N, C-alpha and C positions, 0 to 999 in steps of 0.2 A: 431445348437444351437445359440441362440441370444447372443450378447455381453451384459454384465452387465453394467448398467449405473453407472457412478461414481458420488458420492454425492459431491456437491459444499460445501466448507467450509464457513460457514456463516460469521465468523469474517474476513476472507480474502476478501470476496466479498464486504464487507462494507468499507474496508480500502484501497484497491488497485483497479486501473483501468488500462486497456490496451490501448495504443495508436494505431494508425493505422499502425505504423511501427513495433509494437510488443514490445515496451518498457513498463515497468511497472511503473506507476506513483502513488505517494502517497503524503499525506499531512503530514507535520512535526508534531511531538508531542509537548506537553507542552504549548499549546496556548489557553487553555479553561478557566481556573480559577486560582485565586491567582496570578494574573499578577503583582500586586504592589510589591510583595516581590522578583520578579525575575529580574535578571540582564537585562539591556537594550540590550546588545549584544546578549544574549540568545534569547530574544524575536524577535530580528531582524533576526537572523539566522533561526528561526523557521517559518518565514513568507513564504507564498507561497507553491508551490509544488516542489517535487524532483523526481528523477528517482532511482529505485532500482539498486543496484550494480549487476554486472554480476554473482557474486557468489550466489546470492539469487533468480535470475529470474526463474530458472528452478523449484525450490521448490514452488514459489508463483504461477506459471502457472499451476502446478500440482494440486493445491488446487482450482483453478477456471477454470475447463476444458471447460466450455461452454460459456465463456465470450469472 
């Protein structure tokens, strides 16, 4: 019997990427619109990319098996 293919979760593949060393990289939220009303500190902290915590890496990688 052939092994069944696992479907990739569409939302996960759009939001996360894997680095060469296996870390899970993502973009911070809340930087798209209505930025005038948001605190300067919140906008600054949401700048750039970050890495997922060890507690979430296994679940994220299970959703993007072929990446």
